[in-house]
RODO-2510 file (C-alpha; in nm, 4 decimals, decimal comma):
residues 188
     n   res          X          Y          Z
     1     m    -9,2426     7,0843     0,0501
     2     k    -8,9084     7,0784    -0,0072
     3     e    -8,6297     6,9103     0,2307
     4     d    -8,2582     6,8994     0,2792
     5     w    -8,1238     6,6360     0,1021
     6     k    -7,7826     6,5007     0,1488
     7     p    -7,4699     6,6684    -0,0715
     8     g    -7,4068     6,3548    -0,2892
     9     t    -7,6780     6,3987    -0,4755
    10     m    -7,6081     6,5779    -0,7654
    11     i    -7,7130     6,7697    -1,0923
    12     y    -7,8032     6,4754    -1,2758
    13     p    -7,8412     6,3416    -1,6266
    14     l    -7,4853     6,3443    -1,7033
    15     p    -7,3296     6,1854    -1,9964
    16     a    -7,1642     5,8349    -1,9322
    17     i    -6,8319     5,8688    -2,1332
    18     l    -6,5447     5,6409    -2,1690
    19     v    -6,2078     5,8575    -2,1263
    20     s    -5,9356     5,6602    -2,3512
    21     c    -5,5993     5,7290    -2,2245
    22     g    -5,2010     5,5949    -2,2609
    23     s    -4,9609     5,6845    -2,4987
    24     c    -4,8870     5,3423    -2,6400
    25     e    -5,0878     4,9732    -2,6894
    26     e    -4,9332     4,8525    -2,3782
    27     e    -5,0322     5,1053    -2,1476
    28     y    -5,3725     5,2001    -2,3562
    29     n    -5,6563     5,1764    -2,0581
    30     i    -6,0529     5,2817    -2,0990
    31     l    -6,2216     5,4196    -1,7926
    32     t    -6,5815     5,5297    -1,7788
    33     v    -6,6613     5,8870    -1,6666
    34     s    -6,9642     6,0959    -1,5356
    35     w    -6,7966     6,3704    -1,3681
    36     v    -6,7069     6,5452    -1,6895
    37     g    -6,8211     6,8901    -1,8731
    38     t    -6,7720     7,1619    -2,1145
    39     i    -6,6224     7,4803    -1,9223
    40     c    -6,5612     7,7198    -2,1962
    41     t    -6,6135     7,7562    -2,5810
    42     n    -6,3559     7,9612    -2,6664
    43     p    -6,1198     7,7880    -2,6485
    44     a    -6,2874     7,5028    -2,6505
    45     m    -6,2354     7,3354    -2,3114
    46     c    -6,3727     7,0697    -2,1084
    47     y    -6,2876     6,8901    -1,7813
    48     i    -6,2976     6,5060    -1,6373
    49     s    -6,2672     6,4392    -1,2260
    50     v    -6,1045     6,1254    -1,0996
    51     r    -6,0621     5,9526    -0,8286
    52     p    -5,6548     5,9475    -0,7689
    53     e    -5,6717     5,6160    -0,6409
    54     r    -5,8035     5,4729    -1,0179
    55     h    -5,5728     5,2871    -1,2178
    56     s    -5,5941     5,5572    -1,5262
    57     y    -5,5160     5,8634    -1,2969
    58     p    -5,0940     5,8126    -1,3369
    59     i    -5,1573     5,7514    -1,7023
    60     l    -5,3769     6,0898    -1,7479
    61     k    -5,1171     6,2360    -1,5479
    62     k    -4,8015     6,1332    -1,6778
    63     n    -4,9266     6,2147    -2,0342
    64     m    -5,1745     6,5017    -1,9572
    65     e    -5,4290     6,3853    -2,2452
    66     f    -5,7175     6,2271    -2,3235
    67     v    -6,0087     6,1226    -2,5446
    68     l    -6,3386     6,1759    -2,4432
    69     n    -6,5531     5,8855    -2,6512
    70     l    -6,9221     5,9611    -2,5893
    71     t    -7,1470     5,6311    -2,5806
    72     t    -7,4461     5,5376    -2,6953
    73     k    -7,7296     5,2601    -2,5756
    74     d    -7,5281     5,0169    -2,7920
    75     m    -7,2081     5,0677    -2,5774
    76     a    -7,4122     5,1067    -2,2481
    77     y    -7,3260     4,7308    -2,1369
    78     a    -6,9217     4,8483    -2,1969
    79     t    -6,9766     5,1883    -2,0825
    80     d    -7,0840     4,9755    -1,7405
    81     w    -6,8019     4,7214    -1,7586
    82     c    -6,5138     4,9747    -1,8187
    83     g    -6,6478     5,1485    -1,5372
    84     v    -6,6324     4,8313    -1,2782
    85     r    -6,3248     4,6495    -1,4428
    86     s    -5,9776     4,7819    -1,3785
    87     g    -5,7210     4,8510    -1,6543
    88     k    -5,4871     4,6692    -1,4120
    89     d    -5,6349     4,3680    -1,4406
    90     y    -5,7652     4,3812    -1,7971
    91     d    -5,7315     4,4904    -2,1448
    92     k    -6,0498     4,6353    -2,1622
    93     f    -6,0311     4,7038    -2,5160
    94     k    -5,9619     4,3560    -2,5978
    95     e    -6,2319     4,2328    -2,3479
    96     m    -6,5020     4,4701    -2,4546
    97     n    -6,4619     4,4129    -2,8371
    98     l    -6,3538     4,8012    -2,8582
    99     t    -6,1057     4,9180    -3,1061
   100     p    -5,8726     5,1611    -3,0457
   101     e    -5,7464     5,3730    -3,2986
   102     k    -5,4434     5,6239    -3,3241
   103     g    -5,5793     6,0198    -3,2817
   104     k    -5,4685     6,2622    -3,4810
   105     i    -5,3124     6,5056    -3,2510
   106     v    -5,3019     6,2949    -2,9122
   107     s    -5,1354     5,9911    -2,8407
   108     a    -5,4214     5,8279    -2,6711
   109     p    -5,6247     5,6008    -2,8803
   110     i    -5,9950     5,6935    -3,0211
   111     i    -6,2614     5,3982    -2,9428
   112     k    -6,3364     5,3391    -3,3498
   113     e    -6,7428     5,2341    -3,1862
   114     s    -6,7880     5,6235    -3,0886
   115     p    -6,9963     5,8374    -3,2588
   116     l    -6,7974     6,1067    -3,1214
   117     c    -6,4549     6,1148    -3,0225
   118     i    -6,2688     6,4827    -2,8664
   119     e    -5,9217     6,4503    -2,8136
   120     c    -5,7521     6,6695    -2,4757
   121     k    -5,4930     6,7685    -2,3547
   122     v    -5,4838     6,8611    -2,0152
   123     k    -5,3856     7,2492    -1,8865
   124     e    -5,4313     7,1880    -1,4947
   125     i    -5,4752     6,9405    -1,2784
   126     i    -5,6837     7,0483    -0,9714
   127     s    -5,7553     6,8424    -0,6441
   128     l    -6,0715     6,8440    -0,4753
   129     g    -6,1336     6,6079    -0,1983
   130     s    -6,2382     6,2808    -0,3639
   131     h    -6,2202     6,3951    -0,7230
   132     d    -5,9052     6,5408    -0,8984
   133     m    -6,0460     6,7763    -1,1818
   134     f    -5,8306     6,7628    -1,5343
   135     i    -5,9183     7,0673    -1,7085
   136     a    -5,8470     7,0239    -2,1245
   137     e    -5,8325     7,2241    -2,4009
   138     v    -6,0114     7,0409    -2,6981
   139     v    -5,7620     7,0396    -2,9526
   140     n    -5,9593     6,7695    -3,1903
   141     v    -6,2541     6,6288    -3,2747
   142     k    -6,3707     6,2822    -3,4841
   143     a    -6,7366     6,2459    -3,5697
   144     d    -6,8812     5,9406    -3,7012
   145     s    -7,0330     6,1005    -4,0882
   146     r    -7,3222     5,8579    -4,0695
   147     y    -7,4275     6,1529    -3,7928
   148     i    -7,3174     6,4675    -3,9894
   149     d    -7,5954     6,6294    -4,1583
   150     k    -7,4953     6,6637    -4,5331
   151     e    -7,6835     7,0063    -4,5846
   152     t    -7,6374     7,1746    -4,2592
   153     g    -7,2679     7,0157    -4,1413
   154     k    -7,4180     6,9683    -3,8023
   155     l    -7,3777     6,6695    -3,5917
   156     n    -7,7293     6,5019    -3,5515
   157     l    -7,5885     6,3652    -3,2040
   158     a    -7,9190     6,2601    -3,0615
   159     e    -7,9609     5,9986    -3,3809
   160     t    -7,6776     5,8165    -3,2262
   161     n    -7,8949     5,7305    -2,8865
   162     p    -7,6430     5,8749    -2,6328
   163     l    -7,6342     5,7020    -2,3300
   164     v    -7,6567     5,9220    -2,0023
   165     y    -7,6111     5,8661    -1,6371
   166     v    -7,8472     5,9573    -1,2867
   167     h    -7,7845     5,8639    -1,0090
   168     g    -7,6468     5,4870    -1,0238
   169     a    -7,8477     5,4129    -1,3403
   170     y    -7,7908     5,4754    -1,7450
   171     y    -8,0509     5,5930    -1,9652
   172     n    -8,0831     5,7277    -2,3418
   173     l    -8,2653     6,0274    -2,4108
   174     g    -8,6150     6,0439    -2,4539
   175     e    -8,8209     6,2588    -2,7360
   176     k    -8,7366     6,5935    -2,8510
   177     i    -8,9031     6,8806    -2,7008
   178     g    -8,7404     7,1744    -2,8469
   179     k    -8,4150     7,3530    -2,9699
   180     f    -8,1926     7,6406    -2,8585
   181     g    -8,4665     7,9572    -2,8573
   182     w    -8,7879     7,7785    -2,9292
   183     s    -8,9388     7,9324    -2,6916
   184     v    -8,8918     8,3331    -2,8173
   185     e    -8,9160     8,2232    -3,2016
   186     k    -9,1428     8,4458    -3,3533
   187     k    -9,4479     8,2299    -3,5445
   188     k    -9,4614     8,2200    -3,9458
***
């Protein structure tokens, strides 16, 4: 039997992402975001949702760009720490021994330790209530070459041990059980 549940219970799991922002070293900051996702393929677009009271909010709004840095099991501590500490009190790159590197297109730094860094330019901000949604176009993607299949050129993201967030807890992914279209593939 199904019961009504409170609206705060959402769709999980979600990626636990480190969003980097700022246009110069003095302004650089990292915030942890799980309200994030893909919204369009062509052009490639994504979103993050951020509370206006967060330290990074005015930085994001001023610069209108950010980098999505995918996290891994090895980055779990830093991911959580960057989500519970404020950039107004800490230099999160320094405190978590993360390395800011210049992006190719945006001024916001990429995080060197991340296996996949997605540079984004904000196209629109929508006020939704507790969070504002930053809708952005993907302008560049940097991937760690260790995870790119030499034969296919595809990224093997599962090999990075990506970190996901499920209602207040972090997890790594389990075993692969199929692939897109496997349910209708013709048997050989």
